[in-house]
Phi, psi and omega in degrees: 000150178252131175285146181259056175081012180206152170283149180260126182228165179306149179073011176270155175233156173146173180295327179292326176291320177300316179297316177303311181297318179298316182290322177295323176296320178297333179272003173101006179275141178268114182231095180275005179302158173303132182298124180095000178240124182279091183252195189297318183287331173294317178301314180296318179297319179296315179298318178297316178300314180299318180296317180296334185249020176054041175257162174305123186269082181238355179078004179259132179270102176257186183300321181295316179293319179298318178297320180294320177297315180299316180297320179295319179294322179297334180279350180286143177292143179254142179269153173099185182231144177272122183240132180226164169036245187301322180298320179296317179297321179295316178297319179301315179297320179296317180297318178297321179295328180285341179053041177254163181269083179269000181301330183296335177254009170078011184288322180296317179296321181293328183289346176281351182265130185253038175235177181295129180228142178249119178227157174264105181261016184303328177295339184263351187293335180279352180263136179290119182274352183284000000 
């Protein structure tokens, strides 16, 4: 996570606190606090994270703690497959040929984007795309 020019401490509000809570939840911490408000359970989760990673255990998210959270998130396995360029165009053509309603899961809309997109295509892997 990137700090937005300030350390995060209890009783703070903001998008950076919301991001902190989201990332701590991704790491398995239970935070029932109001989203975007640094309350007691966010404080406890930060202290536990700091203790687990041999950081100063003060409950304050400084640059060192933020870097450790970011590094921990980068180590988590990611689901899905990275699909780019020509493969996306090929998948789009295949979907059109099948004449199915894939709009409900957003694949047709995604295929109009010509940048790197991450989707989980595992339901389609058993189907011949050729």
